N, C-alpha and C positions, 0 to 999 in steps of 0.2 A: 749976341745976348744971352749974357750972364746968367749959370745956370743956379736956382733957386738952393735956398744952403739946405732944405732938404737931400734933394740930389747930393749936394757937397761932401755928408753926412754916409752919404747910403755909399756913396765913391771911397770917403776916409776908412770904412769898416770895409769894403773889399780891398783894398791895396791893403790891409794887413791881414787882412783872412790870407791874400800871396802871398805873405811873407811867411805869414806861422808854414803854409804850406809847404814852400820852399827848404824852410826850414829844416821842417817834419821831415821830407821825401829825404834831401839831404842826411837825417839821422841811421833812416831807414837805409837807405844805400851802405852807408859805414858797414853799419851791421851785414849787413850781403856780401858787404865783401869779405868779411870774416867768413860767412858761412862759405861761401867758394875759395877762399885761402884753404882751412877744412878739408872741407870735398877735396880736393886738387891734391893737399898730403896725402889723405887716405885713399884716395885712388875710387872716389866716389862718382858717379853722373850727376852731369851741371843741374840737369832736369829733376823733378822727378814729380810725377803728374798726379799720383796718391797727394802729396803733398800740394797738389796748387787746385787739384778739386776740392779738397774738402776747404781751402781758401776762399776758393770762388763760392764756394754753400754759403761760408760763414759771412761773406761779404754783404754778398744778397741778402742775407737776415737780416745784418744790421743797416743794411740798405731802408727794407722794408720799417724797421723798426723807428726810423729817422726818416717816413715820408721823403725818400728818395729814390730816384727811379733806377733799381736794380741792374737792369741792362748797363745804365753808361756806368752800373759802380763794376760790373762784373768785364765790360771793354776799359777801365781805367786800370783794371787791375791786371788785365791782358797783356796790357799794355806796358804795365812796369812791370811784370813775371817776364818779358822775353832780352828787358832788359838786362833783370838779374841772371838771366842766363850766360847770355852773353858774357854780363864781368867776368861769369865764373867759370866760364870757356879760355875769358885771360888770363883766368887766373892759373891755371892748371897753365898755359900755355908758358906762363911766365915761370913755374913748377918745373917744369918741362926743359928750362932752359941751361937752371941749375945743374 
């Protein structure tokens, strides 16, 4: 059965949004890699629980304002933060090798 045109239009929009999300995440991680390098050079801890808590609160509020599930937004941010900390730890290991 052929998909109706409306479905194809919606799927095309979803595909474009997925591409935008990937590019936005790539840019975010470029920035956080630089933060990780700086933290490593300054011998700062990879994790910053205070910052993470502020970011979680901020993202939950943004999600609510956008009529989006704040619990999902928090879970998504937690996943990103876990990856960022992992990258920061790797940056610290690279600095230690030099």
